N, C-alpha and C positions, 0 to 999 in steps of 0.2 A: 787179640783175644785174651781174655783173663783166665787165670787158673782157678780151679775149683778146690784143689787139694792143698793142704798145708804140710810142710816138711819140718824136720827137726831144725834145720838151719834157719828157717823162718822164725820158729819159736825162740831160738837163741837170739836172733836179731831183735825181736819184739821185747823179750823179757830181760835180756842181758845176762842170762844164766848159762850154765854149761850145756854141752851137747848131751851129756848123760841125763841131766834134768829134762831136757827137751824130749828125749826118747821115753822117759818115764811118764811124762804128760801124755804123749801119744798113746802109750800102752793103757793108761788109765781111761782115756776117752774111748778107746776101742772096747775095753772091758765093760764100761758103762753102757755103751751102745750095742753090745752084743756082736761086735764085728770080729772076724777072723784076723789072724796076723797078716795075711796078704792083702787085706782091704785097706783102702785109704781113709784118712780123716779129712773132712771138708773144713774149709775156713769157717763156715757157719757153725759147725759142731765145736770147733775150738773157741769161737767167740762165746757161745753159750756156756761152755765149761769154764772159761777164764773170766767171764764177765766184762771183757773188753769189747767195745763197739766194733762190729764187723767192718764198718767203713774205715775206722782207724787202722785196723789190721791190714786191710787192702791197701791203704795209702802207704803203709810202712813197707810192705813186701813187694810192691810193684815199682 
């Protein structure tokens, strides 16, 4: 079964950036989407925000 949510560690792996950067990205996406702090960010939302193809993201994190 595939995951739907993306986590800071995944963003670190994809971008090669720091954990702090990854959390900032998640916060920006949540703010843009009007989500609360306790809500998750989906892989699709990250793909739209970053401009990276969703299939490429999925291949990298699975």
